[in-house]
C-alpha positions in Angstrom: 0.0 0.0 0.0 1.5 3.3 -1.0 1.7 6.6 0.8 -0.5 8.9 -1.0 0.8 12.2 -2.3 -1.9 14.9 -2.3 -1.7 17.2 -5.4 -3.4 20.4 -6.4 -2.9 21.5 -10.0 -3.6 24.9 -11.4 -3.3 25.5 -15.1 -3.6 29.0 -16.6 -3.4 30.2 -20.2 -5.6 31.2 -23.1 -9.2 30.0 -22.9 -9.1 28.1 -26.2 -6.0 26.1 -25.1 -7.4 25.5 -21.6 -10.5 23.9 -23.2 -8.4 21.8 -25.5 -6.3 20.6 -22.6 -9.4 19.8 -20.5 -10.9 17.7 -23.3 -7.6 15.8 -24.0 -7.1 15.1 -20.3 -10.4 13.2 -20.0 -10.2 9.4 -20.3 -10.1 5.9 -18.9 -7.0 3.8 -18.1 -6.2 1.6 -21.1 -6.2 -1.5 -18.9 -9.9 -1.1 -18.1 -12.1 -3.5 -20.0 -14.7 -2.1 -22.4 -17.4 -3.1 -19.9 -15.7 -1.3 -17.1 -15.3 1.8 -19.2 -19.0 1.8 -20.1 -20.0 1.6 -16.4 -17.6 4.1 -15.0 -17.1 7.8 -15.4 -13.9 8.8 -17.2 -11.3 10.6 -15.1 -11.2 14.4 -15.7 -7.3 14.1 -15.5 -6.2 10.8 -17.0 -2.4 10.6 -17.3 -2.7 8.1 -20.2 -4.7 10.5 -22.2 -2.0 13.1 -21.9 1.1 10.9 -22.2 0.0 7.4 -23.3 1.8 4.3 -22.2 3.2 2.8 -25.4 1.3 -0.3 -26.7 4.5 -2.4 -26.5 4.7 -1.7 -22.7 1.0 -2.5 -22.2 1.2 -5.7 -24.3 4.3 -7.0 -22.3 2.3 -7.3 -19.1 5.5 -6.3 -17.2 7.3 -3.1 -16.8 4.2 -0.9 -16.7 4.9 0.6 -13.3 8.6 1.2 -14.2 7.5 3.1 -17.4 5.0 5.1 -15.4 7.5 6.1 -12.8 10.0 7.1 -15.5 7.5 9.1 -17.6 4.8 10.3 -15.2 6.9 10.4 -12.0 4.5 8.1 -10.1 3.8 4.4 -10.3 0.0 4.7 -10.9 -2.6 6.9 -12.5 -4.1 9.8 -10.5 -6.7 8.7 -7.9 -9.6 10.6 -6.4 -9.5 13.2 -9.2 -11.7 16.2 -8.9 -12.0 19.1 -11.4 -12.4 21.9 -8.9 -12.7 24.8 -11.4 -12.9 25.2 -15.2 -13.2 28.8 -16.2 -12.0 31.1 -19.0 -8.9 31.9 -16.9 -7.8 28.5 -15.6 -8.4 24.9 -14.6 -7.9 23.5 -11.1 -7.6 19.8 -10.2 -7.2 18.0 -7.0 -5.9 14.4 -7.0 -3.7 11.8 -5.2 -0.7 9.9 -6.6 1.2 7.0 -5.2 4.4 8.0 -3.3 5.3 11.0 -5.4 4.0 13.9 -7.5 3.7 13.5 -11.2 6.4 16.1 -12.0 7.8 14.0 -14.9 4.4 14.0 -16.6 4.2 17.8 -16.6 7.8 18.2 -17.7 7.0 15.9 -20.6 3.8 17.6 -21.7 4.8 21.2 -21.0 6.4 21.6 -24.5 3.2 20.3 -26.1 1.3 23.1 -24.4 3.6 26.1 -24.6 0.9 28.7 -23.9 -0.1 27.0 -20.6 1.4 27.3 -17.2 1.2 24.3 -14.9 1.5 24.9 -11.2 1.5 21.8 -9.0 1.4 22.0 -5.2 2.0 18.7 -3.5 2.5 17.1 -0.1 3.3 13.7 1.0 3.1 13.6 4.8 4.0 10.0 5.2 7.5 10.5 3.6 7.6 14.1 5.0 7.8 16.4 2.0 5.9 19.3 0.4 6.6 21.2 -2.7 5.7 23.4 -5.6 6.5 22.7 -9.2 5.9 25.2 -12.1 6.2 24.1 -15.7 6.0 26.5 -18.6 7.0 25.0 -22.0 10.2 23.1 -21.5 11.1 25.1 -18.3 10.5 23.3 -15.0 11.2 24.7 -11.5 10.5 22.3 -8.6 11.0 23.3 -5.0 10.6 20.4 -2.6 11.1 20.7 1.1 11.6 18.0 3.8 9.2 18.7 6.6 10.5 16.1 9.0 13.6 18.1 9.9 17.3 17.7 8.9 
């Protein structure tokens, strides 16, 4: 069982690009069966919709979590995802990830969305860290702090 990292994501940019991002981000995990997808709501922030796991990794049956850690920064999809705000000026999401924040995901997709600014506030109290990551284009600044002392 993982420690859950709590994340709050704020995205700002032009209204048209925010709408495109919001639509692209919606989806189901590719390992869900068609029946499961039909009976469940898609996630409003599906990592696979933004940076898909390659078919060869999915078909292997092994290495999926390693790929996700390397490319998303966390071993599983976002959990307990809420779209808190969708307006002309920005999008706000709240979600949990296993062990760590998905910084690698936003570093990877930032260049695809050069007009958007991604600001991720995160905290993982079990491992004792909090931080703020800001991604604009291919520029990423992550400030992470140990809250358990030296």
